[in-house]
C-alpha positions as CSV (number, residue, x, y, z in Angstrom):
1,M,90.4,97.1,100.7
2,Q,90.1,96.6,97.0
3,G,93.1,98.4,95.8
4,R,91.2,101.2,94.0
5,D,91.6,105.0,93.9
6,G,95.4,105.0,94.4
7,Y,95.5,102.4,97.1
8,R,96.6,99.5,94.8
9,V,99.9,97.9,95.9
10,E,101.9,96.9,93.0
11,T,104.7,94.5,93.5
12,E,107.3,92.9,91.3
13,P,106.6,89.3,90.2
14,W,109.5,87.9,92.3
15,T,108.4,89.6,95.5
16,P,108.0,87.0,98.3
17,A,104.4,86.2,98.9
18,H,104.6,86.6,102.7
19,L,104.9,90.4,102.5
20,L,102.0,92.5,103.6
21,T,100.7,93.4,100.2
22,D,97.0,92.5,100.2
23,W,93.9,92.8,102.2
24,T,93.9,89.2,103.3
25,K,97.0,90.1,105.4
26,I,96.4,93.8,106.0
27,I,93.1,93.3,107.8
28,P,94.2,90.7,110.4
29,W,97.8,91.9,110.9
30,G,97.4,95.6,110.4
31,I,94.0,97.1,110.7
32,Y,92.9,94.8,113.5
33,E,96.0,95.5,115.5
34,V,95.2,99.2,115.3
35,Y,91.6,98.5,116.3
36,K,92.7,96.6,119.4
37,E,95.0,99.4,120.5
38,N,92.6,102.3,119.5
39,P,88.9,101.1,119.6
40,E,87.8,104.7,119.8
41,L,88.8,105.2,116.1
42,G,85.7,103.2,115.1
43,L,87.5,101.0,112.6
44,D,85.0,98.2,113.2
45,K,82.2,100.5,111.9
46,M,84.3,101.6,109.0
47,I,85.0,98.0,108.0
48,E,81.3,97.1,108.4
49,D,80.2,100.1,106.2
50,A,82.8,99.2,103.6
51,I,81.6,95.6,103.5
52,L,78.0,96.7,103.1
53,E,78.9,99.1,100.3
54,M,80.9,96.4,98.5
55,M,77.9,94.0,98.6
56,D,76.1,96.4,96.2
57,G,79.0,96.3,93.8
58,E,80.4,94.2,91.0
59,P,81.3,90.5,91.3
60,F,84.8,91.2,92.6
61,D,83.5,93.7,95.2
62,I,81.0,91.0,96.4
63,Y,83.8,88.4,96.5
64,V,86.0,90.7,98.7
65,A,83.1,91.5,101.0
66,L,82.2,87.9,101.5
67,Y,85.8,86.9,102.0
68,L,86.2,89.5,104.7
69,V,83.1,88.2,106.4
70,Y,84.5,84.7,106.1
71,I,87.8,85.8,107.7
72,Q,85.9,87.3,110.5
73,Y,83.8,84.2,111.0
74,K,86.8,81.9,111.0
75,S,88.7,84.2,113.3
76,I,86.2,83.4,116.0
77,S,87.2,79.8,115.9
78,W,90.9,80.6,115.5
79,S,90.8,83.1,118.4
80,R,92.9,85.4,116.3
81,I,91.0,88.4,115.1
82,C,87.5,89.5,115.9
83,F,85.8,92.8,115.4
84,N,83.1,92.8,118.1
């Protein structure tokens, strides 16, 4: 989720911002869609474990973790995404 260890997505500066290039879009429009179709994969537990691990990290790690929790919280009111 943080673009580390070979998972960083590099784009050219003129790339349109609406492309799926970051975790703020990949979580709701990618991972959550897979979760809905295949709940047996345990993606909700993987996301939870990743968030908990990030909370013990550096400031950027904590920011990403809190933002993911915020997205989840807001998704309840938006009725869009929600890992149960």
